[in-house]
N, C-alpha and C positions, 0 to 999 in steps of 0.2 A: 620385551621386559621394559619397561616404563623406568624414567631417568628419575632420580631421585630429586627433587627442590630446598636451594637451600632457601630454608625460610627467615624472613623475621619476624617473630613476633613481640605487639606492644601491649599490650589489653587484647581488644580483640581485632584489629587490626593486624591485619597479614600481609607482606611485603612477602615478593619473590626476589631473592638478591643474587646477581649475575655475577662470578667472580672474575675479576683478568688474568693476567696468567704472568705472576711474578711472586717473587718470596716471600709476601706478606700475606698471598692468598695463600697460598701453601702453609705456611703455619700456625693459621687461624681454623682454614679446613682442618690441620691433625687437633687442635684443641673443641672441636664440637662437640657436646653443643655445652653452648654459654649463656650461662642463667643469669644475670643481675638487677637488676634497680638504674633505671633510668637516674642523670643527673641534669641539670639544665646549666644552661650560659648564652645570653636572650635568647636570639630563634637557630640554637643547638643543642640537640640533646649528645650525648656519648654516656659513656657506661664501659667498667671494671670489665677485662679479659684474666687479669693475671698470668696474662703470658707478655714475654720479656723479646721484642721484636726491635733489631735497629733500625735507625733509619734509613732509606734504600735513594738511590741517585735522583730517582724522579718525586720525590716529597716535593713536598707545598702548600704552604696555607691558605692559596684562595680555590676557593672551589665551586664547581655546580651543582646545580639540586639538581641530585642523584647520586650525587657520588660518595662513594664510603670510604672514610677514611678511619688511619689505626694513628693516632694519637703515642707513639712510642716513648715521652715521659710520662705520659700518665697510665701505660700498659691501658689505653681506653678505646673502642672504636668509637667515631665522631661524624654524628651527620648533621653535615650544617642546612638549612631551608632559608635562613634569612640572615639579617645584621644580627651579626655580634656586635659587644664593645670592642670592637676590633676592626671594625669594618669601615672601610672608605669609601662614602657614597654607595650604591647599592648592593655592593659586592658580597659574596657572604664569605668571610675569613675567618676560620680557626684563631685559635691560642698562638701556632707555631706551625711551621713545617710538620707534614703527613704522609704515613706512606698512602697513597687510593690504590685500594686492594679490591675495589666491587662496585659495580653499579646496580640502579634501581630510578624505579616508574614511582615516583614519589609528588604530591602539590603540595604548595605551601600548608594547605587545608589540611591536608592527615594528620599535622601536629598539636592542632588548635586542643583537643581535648586531650595533650599526653602531658603529664605531671612530671614533676622530683618524686623517685621513691616507686614509679609504677616500676611492673618488671617487666622486664624484655629477656627474650630468647631466642638467639639464632641457630636453628637445627636444621637437620635434612630432613625430610618431611617422603 
């Protein structure tokens, strides 16, 4: 039996998402599929989920490339891939503390042709 993979699709780009073991990952998994539109803020994309998830103890605002966050105040999934308006130095800093709920193998160049308004989907495949 083949296991389903969680896929993030932005335009023609598909990324395999690896869930972490936490409450945020469980709640997002229950809400799938999620279809939305890309929004951008510096070198970060985010998209609305219409789910409400509380801030977890492990929440943080500085992330590594490949970590996928949930921004509780905006009900949005956030993926930082470079500097944002609040970054210090070369760090990837999100707007505020976010729950880190998944990981993926991203390269910064994966995001160069992604624009605000593009379709984004998170679904099992």
